[in-house]
C-alpha positions as CSV (number, residue, x, y, z in Angstrom):
1,X,30.7,2.0,15.3
2,X,26.9,1.5,16.6
3,X,27.3,-2.0,18.2
4,X,29.7,-3.7,20.3
5,X,30.2,-7.3,21.3
6,X,30.5,-7.8,24.8
7,X,29.8,-11.2,26.4
8,X,28.0,-12.6,23.3
9,X,25.3,-9.7,23.3
10,X,25.0,-6.8,21.0
11,X,24.4,-3.5,22.7
12,X,22.4,-0.9,20.6
13,X,22.7,2.8,21.6
14,X,18.9,3.9,21.4
15,X,20.1,7.5,21.6
16,X,22.3,7.4,18.4
17,X,19.6,5.3,16.6
18,X,17.0,7.9,17.1
19,X,19.4,10.8,16.2
20,X,20.3,8.7,13.0
21,X,16.3,8.4,12.4
22,X,15.8,12.0,12.9
23,X,18.7,13.0,10.6
24,X,17.5,10.7,8.0
25,X,13.8,11.9,8.6
26,X,13.9,13.3,5.2
27,X,14.6,10.2,3.4
28,X,11.6,8.5,5.4
29,X,9.3,11.2,4.5
30,X,10.2,11.3,0.8
31,X,9.8,7.5,1.0
32,X,6.1,7.9,2.4
33,X,5.3,10.5,-0.2
34,X,6.4,8.3,-3.1
35,X,4.7,5.3,-1.9
36,X,1.7,7.1,-1.0
37,X,1.7,8.6,-4.7
38,X,2.2,4.9,-6.2
39,X,-0.7,3.7,-3.9
40,X,-3.1,6.6,-5.0
41,X,-2.3,5.9,-8.7
42,X,-2.7,2.3,-8.4
43,X,-6.1,2.5,-6.7
44,X,-7.4,5.4,-8.9
45,X,-6.4,4.4,-12.2
46,X,-5.4,0.8,-12.3
47,X,-8.0,-1.1,-10.1
48,X,-11.5,-1.3,-11.5
49,X,-14.2,0.0,-9.0
50,X,-16.6,-2.4,-7.8
51,X,-20.0,-1.7,-6.8
52,X,-22.0,-4.0,-4.0
53,X,-25.9,-4.6,-4.1
54,X,-27.5,-6.3,-1.2
55,X,-30.9,-7.8,-0.9
56,X,-32.2,-9.9,2.0
57,X,-34.7,-12.8,2.6
58,X,-36.7,-14.3,5.6
59,X,-37.1,-17.7,5.9
60,X,-40.2,-19.2,7.8
61,X,-40.0,-22.6,9.0
62,X,-43.6,-22.7,11.0
63,X,-46.4,-24.7,9.3
64,X,-48.7,-23.6,11.9
65,X,-49.5,-20.6,13.9
66,X,-46.1,-18.6,14.4
67,X,-47.1,-17.8,17.9
68,X,-47.1,-21.5,18.7
69,X,-43.3,-21.8,18.2
70,X,-41.4,-23.0,21.0
71,X,-37.9,-21.6,22.0
72,X,-36.1,-25.0,20.7
73,X,-38.0,-24.5,17.3
74,X,-36.8,-21.0,17.0
75,X,-33.1,-21.9,18.1
76,X,-33.2,-24.7,15.3
77,X,-34.6,-22.4,12.8
78,X,-31.4,-20.0,13.4
79,X,-28.9,-22.8,13.3
80,X,-30.5,-24.0,10.2
81,X,-29.5,-20.7,8.6
82,X,-25.9,-22.1,7.9
83,X,-27.4,-24.7,5.9
84,X,-29.4,-22.1,3.8
85,X,-26.2,-20.4,3.3
86,X,-24.5,-23.2,1.8
87,X,-27.6,-23.6,-0.4
88,X,-27.5,-20.2,-1.9
89,X,-23.8,-20.5,-2.8
90,X,-24.3,-24.0,-4.3
91,X,-23.7,-24.9,-7.9
92,X,-27.6,-25.1,-8.4
93,X,-28.5,-21.6,-7.8
94,X,-25.5,-19.8,-9.2
95,X,-25.3,-22.1,-12.3
96,X,-29.0,-21.2,-13.1
97,X,-28.2,-17.5,-12.7
98,X,-25.3,-17.7,-15.1
99,X,-27.6,-19.5,-17.7
100,X,-30.4,-17.4,-17.4
101,X,-28.6,-14.0,-17.9
102,X,-25.9,-15.6,-20.0
103,X,-23.0,-14.5,-17.8
104,X,-19.4,-14.9,-19.2
105,X,-17.9,-16.5,-16.2
106,X,-17.5,-19.7,-14.2
107,X,-19.5,-20.9,-11.2
108,X,-16.1,-20.2,-9.1
109,X,-15.9,-16.4,-10.5
110,X,-19.5,-15.6,-9.7
111,X,-19.1,-17.4,-6.2
112,X,-16.1,-15.3,-5.4
113,X,-18.1,-12.1,-5.8
114,X,-21.1,-13.3,-3.7
115,X,-21.3,-13.0,0.0
116,X,-23.9,-14.3,2.2
117,X,-24.3,-13.6,5.8
118,X,-26.8,-14.1,8.6
119,X,-27.5,-11.8,11.2
120,X,-27.1,-13.4,14.8
121,X,-30.4,-14.6,16.5
122,X,-32.4,-14.2,13.1
123,X,-33.7,-15.9,10.3
124,X,-32.8,-13.1,7.7
125,X,-30.1,-14.0,5.2
126,X,-28.5,-11.2,3.5
127,X,-27.2,-11.9,0.0
128,X,-24.6,-9.4,-1.5
129,X,-22.9,-9.1,-4.9
130,X,-20.0,-7.2,-6.2
131,X,-19.7,-6.3,-10.0
132,X,-17.9,-3.5,-12.1
133,X,-21.4,-2.3,-13.0
134,X,-23.8,-1.2,-10.5
135,X,-26.8,-2.3,-12.3
136,X,-25.4,-5.7,-13.1
137,X,-24.9,-6.1,-9.4
138,X,-28.4,-5.3,-8.6
139,X,-29.7,-7.5,-11.2
140,X,-27.7,-10.7,-10.0
141,X,-28.3,-10.1,-6.5
142,X,-32.0,-10.4,-7.0
143,X,-31.6,-13.1,-9.3
144,X,-29.7,-15.4,-6.9
145,X,-32.3,-14.3,-4.0
146,X,-35.4,-15.5,-6.5
147,X,-33.5,-18.8,-7.4
148,X,-32.3,-19.4,-3.7
149,X,-35.8,-19.2,-2.6
150,X,-37.2,-21.9,-4.9
151,X,-34.0,-24.1,-4.2
152,X,-34.4,-23.8,-0.1
153,X,-38.1,-24.7,-0.4
154,X,-37.4,-27.7,-2.6
155,X,-34.6,-29.2,-0.7
156,X,-35.6,-28.2,3.1
157,X,-39.0,-28.4,4.8
158,X,-39.4,-24.7,5.1
159,X,-42.9,-23.0,4.7
160,X,-42.1,-19.8,2.7
161,X,-38.9,-17.8,1.7
162,X,-40.1,-14.2,1.7
163,X,-38.2,-11.2,0.5
164,X,-37.3,-8.9,3.3
165,X,-35.3,-6.3,1.2
166,X,-34.9,-6.0,-2.5
167,X,-31.7,-5.1,-3.9
168,X,-30.2,-1.7,-3.9
169,X,-28.7,0.1,-6.8
170,X,-25.3,1.4,-5.6
171,X,-24.3,4.8,-6.4
172,X,-20.7,4.8,-4.9
173,X,-18.0,2.1,-5.4
174,X,-17.3,-0.1,-2.3
175,X,-13.8,-0.7,-3.4
176,X,-11.2,0.4,-3.8
177,X,-10.7,3.0,-1.1
178,X,-8.5,5.5,-2.4
179,X,-7.5,7.2,0.9
180,X,-7.2,3.8,2.5
181,X,-4.9,2.7,-0.1
182,X,-2.9,5.8,-0.2
183,X,-2.6,5.7,3.8
184,X,-1.5,2.1,3.9
185,X,1.0,2.6,1.0
186,X,2.7,5.7,2.8
187,X,2.8,3.8,5.8
188,X,4.6,0.9,4.0
189,X,7.1,3.2,2.5
190,X,7.8,4.9,5.9
191,X,8.4,1.8,7.7
192,X,10.4,0.3,4.8
193,X,12.7,3.2,4.7
194,X,13.0,3.4,8.5
195,X,13.7,-0.5,8.5
196,X,16.6,-0.1,5.8
197,X,18.2,2.7,7.8
198,X,18.1,0.7,11.0
199,X,19.5,-2.3,9.1
200,X,22.5,-0.2,7.7
201,X,23.0,1.3,11.3
202,X,23.2,-2.2,12.8
203,X,25.5,-3.6,10.1
204,X,27.8,-0.6,10.2
205,X,30.7,-1.4,12.5
206,X,33.3,1.0,11.4
207,X,35.4,3.2,13.8
208,X,34.5,6.8,13.0
209,X,36.1,8.8,15.7
210,X,38.6,8.4,18.8
211,X,35.4,8.5,21.1
212,X,34.3,5.3,19.4
213,X,37.7,3.6,19.9
214,X,37.4,4.5,23.7
215,X,33.7,3.4,23.7
216,X,33.7,0.2,21.9
217,X,37.5,-1.1,22.1
218,X,38.1,0.2,25.5
219,X,41.4,1.7,24.4
220,X,42.8,5.2,24.8
221,X,44.1,7.3,22.0
222,X,47.7,8.6,22.2
223,X,47.4,10.8,19.5
224,X,45.6,11.8,16.0
225,X,47.3,11.6,12.6
226,X,45.9,14.1,10.1
227,X,44.4,12.9,6.8
228,X,46.8,14.3,4.2
229,X,44.7,13.6,1.4
230,X,41.8,15.7,3.0
231,X,44.4,18.7,3.8
232,X,45.6,18.5,0.0
233,X,42.0,18.5,-1.1
234,X,41.2,21.7,1.2
235,X,44.6,23.4,-0.1
236,X,43.8,22.4,-4.0
237,X,41.0,25.0,-4.4
238,X,43.5,27.8,-3.3
239,X,46.2,26.6,-5.6
240,X,43.5,26.1,-8.6
241,X,42.5,29.7,-8.0
242,X,45.9,31.0,-8.0
243,X,46.6,29.2,-11.2
244,X,43.4,30.4,-13.0
245,X,44.1,33.9,-11.9
246,X,47.7,33.7,-13.7
247,X,45.9,31.8,-16.8
248,X,43.6,34.5,-17.1
249,X,46.3,37.1,-17.0
250,X,48.1,35.6,-19.5
251,X,45.0,35.4,-21.9
252,X,44.6,38.9,-21.4
253,X,48.1,40.0,-22.4
254,X,47.8,37.4,-25.4
255,X,44.8,39.3,-26.5
256,X,46.5,42.6,-26.1
257,X,49.4,41.6,-28.0
258,X,47.2,40.4,-30.9
259,X,45.1,43.7,-31.0
260,X,48.2,45.8,-31.2
261,X,49.7,43.4,-34.2
262,X,46.4,43.9,-36.1
263,X,46.6,47.6,-35.6
264,X,50.2,47.7,-37.0
265,X,49.3,45.5,-40.0
266,X,46.4,48.0,-40.7
267,X,48.8,51.0,-40.6
268,X,51.3,49.1,-42.9
269,X,48.6,48.4,-45.3
270,X,47.3,52.1,-45.4
271,X,50.8,53.2,-46.3
């Protein structure tokens, strides 16, 4: 018994709990290994690798000399980048890219693969596209950038939208991260196994020894009655061994008699 109810409170013996976890450590380790192997298999064999290509644009809002811009103009330009991000992810830009390249996907599907971000205190906007094919990721990123540049100049009062960086051709997939998936799966398996062991420990209210009676029921044990079933089980192997020896000796005697009888039959047949 691991828990006791005194004054409507549950007392947990942490020493016993840690001892149980240590005793069941092989189960926890086995669960971590199995879960980690499952995470590795899923991330390596079942999930399609995704590649990221990133391009960036610089938005100039000054119609005159760039040096004549005031601090308020620069601050306003930085705040407007949120508007530019929404325009880039709008239907006009993305559906135009879908139509031009005949992409077999919807606007929502393409939007879920596009990420637009703005570096703080700058007018530089980055456009990142994910795709299972690295070349397609590069082409779509550049296409969205070009379409967005035209759309932003048409909608807003900006002077120019310049290319800051061309989209790169990714060489390695960005996801899934096989080591990350394996580690997370192993940790989940370890925590789950430990949690099940702890729950079983807390729900187990059986008395296992006389010490449990004195500890949890506050009663003294006057004596112990042996479990005769256990005694019989211990004695049974000895009896079974003796019976096996008797049976083997009888079988040996029967075989000897059969051999003697066969020899006699052979002698009678010769005469």
